[in-house]
C-alpha positions in Angstrom: 121.9 41.2 -122.8 119.4 40.5 -118.9 118.1 37.2 -121.3 121.3 36.2 -122.1 123.1 36.6 -118.6 120.0 34.5 -117.0 120.3 31.8 -119.6 124.3 31.5 -118.4 123.1 32.2 -115.2 120.8 29.0 -115.6 123.6 27.2 -117.3 126.4 27.5 -114.8 123.9 26.6 -112.2 123.5 22.8 -113.4 127.3 22.6 -113.9 127.9 23.8 -110.4 125.4 21.4 -109.4 126.3 18.7 -111.7 130.4 19.2 -110.9 131.0 21.0 -108.1 129.0 19.5 -105.4 129.5 16.0 -106.6 132.9 15.8 -107.0 133.7 16.6 -103.1 134.3 13.8 -101.1 131.5 14.0 -98.3 132.6 14.1 -95.1 132.7 10.6 -93.1 134.3 8.8 -90.6 135.9 5.7 -91.7 135.6 2.3 -90.0 137.9 -0.2 -91.3 141.8 0.8 -92.2 144.2 -1.9 -94.1 147.2 -3.3 -92.7 149.0 -1.4 -95.2 147.2 1.7 -94.4 148.2 1.4 -90.9 151.7 0.9 -92.0 152.0 4.2 -94.0 151.6 6.0 -90.2 155.2 5.1 -88.6 157.1 8.0 -87.8 157.3 10.5 -84.2 155.3 13.2 -86.0 152.5 10.4 -87.3 152.4 7.2 -85.3 149.1 4.3 -85.5 149.5 0.8 -84.0 146.9 -1.9 -83.9 146.0 -4.2 -81.5 143.2 -7.0 -80.8 141.2 -5.9 -83.6 141.3 -1.9 -83.7 143.5 0.9 -84.6 144.9 3.3 -82.9 146.4 7.0 -83.3 149.0 7.1 -81.1 150.6 11.1 -82.4 148.8 12.7 -79.4 150.1 10.3 -77.1 154.0 10.6 -78.2 153.3 15.0 -78.3 152.0 14.6 -74.5 155.4 12.0 -73.5 158.0 14.2 -75.4 161.5 13.1 -74.5 160.2 10.0 -72.7 162.6 6.7 -72.7 159.5 4.9 -72.6 158.2 6.1 -75.4 161.0 4.1 -77.5 159.3 0.5 -77.5 155.8 2.5 -79.2 158.0 4.4 -81.9 159.6 1.0 -82.6 156.3 -0.9 -83.4 155.0 2.5 -85.3 152.7 1.3 -88.3 152.7 -2.5 -87.0 149.9 -4.6 -85.3 151.0 -5.2 -81.6 148.7 -7.2 -80.1 151.0 -9.8 -78.8 151.7 -7.1 -76.2 148.2 -8.1 -74.8 146.0 -10.8 -73.5 143.6 -11.0 -76.0 141.4 -13.3 -73.8 140.2 -10.3 -71.8 138.6 -8.6 -74.8 134.9 -9.6 -76.3 132.3 -7.7 -78.3 130.1 -6.0 -75.8 133.5 -5.6 -73.4 136.7 -4.2 -75.0 139.3 -4.5 -71.9 142.3 -5.1 -72.8 145.3 -6.4 -70.5 148.9 -6.4 -71.0 150.6 -9.6 -71.2 151.6 -10.4 -67.3 154.6 -13.3 -66.4 155.7 -14.2 -63.0 159.0 -12.5 -61.9 161.8 -15.2 -60.9 163.2 -13.0 -58.3 159.7 -12.1 -56.5 157.7 -14.3 -57.4 155.0 -11.2 -58.3 152.8 -11.3 -61.4 154.1 -8.2 -62.7 154.2 -7.0 -66.9 155.2 -9.3 -69.6 157.4 -6.3 -71.7 160.1 -7.8 -73.9 159.7 -5.3 -76.0 160.9 -3.2 -73.2 159.4 -0.7 -70.9 156.4 1.5 -72.5 154.3 4.6 -70.9 151.9 4.0 -68.4 153.8 0.3 -67.7 155.1 0.5 -63.7 158.5 -0.1 -63.0 159.5 -3.9 -62.0 160.1 -2.6 -58.5 158.7 0.0 -55.5 160.1 3.4 -57.5 159.5 7.2 -55.7 159.8 8.6 -58.9 156.7 6.6 -60.2 154.0 8.7 -60.9 150.4 6.6 -61.4 148.4 9.7 -61.4 147.8 9.5 -65.5 144.2 8.4 -65.4 143.5 6.0 -68.0 146.4 3.9 -69.4 146.6 4.7 -73.3 145.5 0.9 -74.0 142.6 1.4 -72.5 141.8 4.9 -73.9 139.1 4.8 -76.6 139.7 8.3 -77.5 143.0 6.8 -79.4 140.7 4.6 -81.2 140.0 5.5 -84.9 138.8 2.6 -86.2 138.8 -1.1 -87.0 141.3 -3.4 -88.3 140.1 -5.0 -91.5 140.0 -9.2 -90.6 140.8 -9.8 -94.6 141.3 -7.3 -97.6 140.8 -8.2 -100.9 141.7 -6.0 -104.1 139.2 -5.3 -106.7 139.4 -3.3 -110.0 137.2 -0.3 -111.1 137.1 0.4 -114.3 135.8 3.8 -115.9 133.6 2.9 -119.1 133.7 6.8 -120.1 137.8 7.2 -119.8 138.5 3.5 -119.9 140.9 4.0 -117.1 141.0 1.6 -114.9 142.1 1.6 -111.2 143.0 -1.7 -108.5 142.5 -0.7 -105.2 142.6 -2.9 -102.1 139.1 -2.5 -99.7 138.4 -4.1 -96.4 135.7 -6.7 -96.9 133.9 -5.3 -94.3 132.9 -2.0 -96.6 129.9 -1.4 -97.8 130.1 0.6 -101.3 129.7 3.6 -100.1 132.9 3.2 -97.8 134.7 1.6 -101.0 133.6 4.8 -103.1 134.8 6.8 -100.2 138.1 4.8 -101.0 138.0 5.7 -105.0 137.8 9.1 -104.5 141.0 9.8 -104.8 141.2 8.3 -108.1 137.6 10.1 -109.8 136.5 13.0 -107.7 133.2 12.9 -109.6 133.0 9.0 -108.4 129.2 9.8 -107.1 128.2 10.8 -110.4 128.5 7.1 -111.5 126.4 3.9 -111.6 128.2 0.7 -110.2 127.6 -1.9 -112.0 129.2 -6.0 -111.7 128.3 -8.3 -114.3 125.6 -6.0 -115.6 123.8 -5.6 -112.8 123.4 -2.7 -110.5 125.0 -2.9 -107.4 123.5 -1.7 -103.9 125.8 0.7 -102.3 124.9 -0.1 -98.5 126.0 -3.8 -99.1 129.5 -5.5 -99.3 130.7 -6.5 -102.1 130.1 -10.1 -100.8 126.6 -9.5 -100.3 126.1 -7.8 -104.5 127.6 -11.4 -105.4 131.2 -10.4 -105.8 132.6 -13.7 -104.4 136.3 -13.4 -102.8 138.1 -16.3 -104.5 141.8 -15.1 -103.6 141.8 -18.7 -101.0 140.6 -20.6 -104.0 143.1 -18.8 -106.9 145.8 -19.5 -104.3 145.3 -23.6 -104.1 145.5 -23.7 -107.7 148.4 -21.8 -107.6 146.9 -19.4 -109.7 147.7 -15.2 -109.6 145.4 -13.5 -108.1 146.0 -10.2 -110.1 145.0 -12.1 -113.3 141.7 -13.2 -111.5 140.5 -9.3 -109.9 136.6 -8.8 -110.4 135.9 -6.3 -112.3 133.4 -3.4 -111.4 132.3 -1.2 -114.3 131.4 2.6 -113.4 128.7 4.5 -115.8 129.0 8.1 -116.2 125.3 9.8 -115.1 124.9 13.0 -117.0 122.6 15.3 -115.1 122.8 17.6 -118.1 120.1 14.9 -119.9 117.5 16.1 -118.0 115.0 18.6 -119.9 
């Protein structure tokens, strides 16, 4: 009896190691987001925006200023890119310091924030006001605690074909992402994604490199010029299941 239990225990040990542990998506911080991902967060309870190449989760800001009329422009911009609110010339790769666009007020001749969409949180009133409180600290557009990652400069679609099940999925990825990050995107389609070897044209892909670095060219611009349907010519990544139980 003890021998049988030991045998089953060993079997379940291998099964747990192979299935339970390998199917859990590892915790990781996503670095890049697609415009489509940002667009999914556009409600007063869950609001993201992007500007100047970064993505911001402004939900905590909305919670902090619930009921303020100055939230209206931000609520209307939920899920969108608002780079046009800011002066892009004020940022660099080493010094990210976004500034709200300004213009010269015709009445006063003074330089004031340019907010055609409406005055928003942390923007001072056009004229002196006793109700204006400027003790909020860092304005939200300069507060990196709201930043959750970068907006992809270029997204692309790929096909992922499971050679074990013959299932095929088309997913949109960020061109800046390496294969490990793309694998994490694929977890929602296949919880066992880490138990597969990823290949392109029969060659193993290096998971720490991007698709382009692995020789998977992005040719959608060429297809557009040739008037080809990009969806018909997406590169195919084949994944091969690694059976951990084949080891003696």
